[in-house]
C-alpha positions as semicolon CSV with decimal commas, in nm:
position;residue;x (nm);y (nm);z (nm)
1;X;2,833;2,898;7,285
2;X;2,905;3,237;7,098
3;X;3,002;3,235;6,727
4;X;3,202;3,535;6,589
5;X;3,167;3,569;6,207
6;X;3,390;3,810;6,011
7;X;3,338;3,857;5,643
8;X;3,555;4,112;5,448
9;X;3,662;4,238;5,112
10;X;4,011;4,323;5,016
11;X;4,149;4,611;4,824
12;X;4,218;4,588;4,466
13;X;4,551;4,438;4,383
14;X;4,609;4,266;4,708
15;X;4,763;3,928;4,648
16;X;4,602;3,614;4,765
17;X;4,917;3,510;4,964
18;X;4,892;3,835;5,169
19;X;4,529;3,757;5,253
20;X;4,623;3,416;5,352
21;X;4,915;3,526;5,572
22;X;4,662;3,746;5,756
23;X;4,407;3,460;5,802
24;X;4,689;3,224;5,907
25;X;4,808;3,460;6,173
26;X;4,458;3,432;6,327
27;X;4,460;3,056;6,294
28;X;4,782;3,050;6,486
29;X;4,681;3,281;6,758
30;X;4,641;3,173;7,118
31;X;4,495;3,389;7,379
32;X;4,570;3,298;7,745
33;X;4,288;3,151;7,939
34;X;4,065;3,136;7,634
35;X;3,980;2,822;7,431
36;X;3,840;2,892;7,090
37;X;3,811;2,733;6,754
38;X;3,875;2,955;6,453
39;X;3,819;2,851;6,087
40;X;3,880;3,097;5,792
41;X;3,948;3,092;5,432
42;X;3,933;3,291;5,105
43;X;3,639;3,272;4,873
44;X;3,645;3,012;4,616
45;X;3,483;3,227;4,349
46;X;3,176;3,021;4,297
47;X;2,935;3,291;4,288
48;X;2,983;3,660;4,168
49;X;2,957;3,926;4,438
50;X;3,088;3,718;4,722
51;X;3,301;3,870;4,994
52;X;3,667;3,786;4,968
53;X;3,732;3,614;5,296
54;X;3,550;3,478;5,604
55;X;3,647;3,377;5,959
56;X;3,441;3,206;6,228
57;X;3,543;3,155;6,589
58;X;3,357;2,987;6,863
59;X;3,381;3,075;7,219
60;X;3,214;2,934;7,544
61;X;3,049;3,255;7,630
62;X;3,032;3,629;7,592
63;X;3,329;3,684;7,837
64;X;3,555;3,452;7,649
65;X;3,478;3,651;7,331
66;X;3,547;3,979;7,498
67;X;3,895;3,856;7,635
68;X;3,985;3,739;7,281
69;X;3,858;4,074;7,124
70;X;4,074;4,286;7,370
71;X;4,378;4,060;7,333
72;X;4,677;4,275;7,223
73;X;4,820;4,024;6,967
74;X;4,466;3,992;6,820
75;X;4,437;4,357;6,785
76;X;4,803;4,382;6,643
77;X;4,697;4,125;6,376
78;X;4,370;4,322;6,294
79;X;4,569;4,649;6,291
80;X;4,876;4,545;6,090
81;X;4,765;4,258;5,876
82;X;4,392;4,306;5,804
83;X;4,333;4,687;5,818
84;X;4,587;4,770;5,532
85;X;4,449;4,519;5,299
86;X;4,077;4,548;5,367
87;X;3,822;4,745;5,185
88;X;3,548;4,645;5,423
89;X;3,496;4,417;5,721
90;X;3,165;4,309;5,879
91;X;3,128;4,119;6,208
92;X;2,850;3,959;6,403
93;X;2,855;3,772;6,729
94;X;2,556;3,539;6,805
95;X;2,465;3,255;7,044
96;X;2,457;2,905;6,900
97;X;2,153;2,692;6,993
98;X;2,208;2,440;7,268
């Protein structure tokens, strides 16, 4: 099992509703032939210095992640919804223990 983690900061002045709309677009995303579970949300503000949003998605293997990563709709969401509002985005993919 592969877990993809995305953590980002939004640009000053971006409303929370716009961030939520971008996250919801990924929650609603389906990729033909790929089963995955995506969870995401905005920071609750419980600690200073936190990132502003985070997403996790679990995939059965590396190939499933690669198909998801190359999906045209996924890349449209990244390009049109996340890129304009994001100051920075960090990603990591790692294997979950069996």
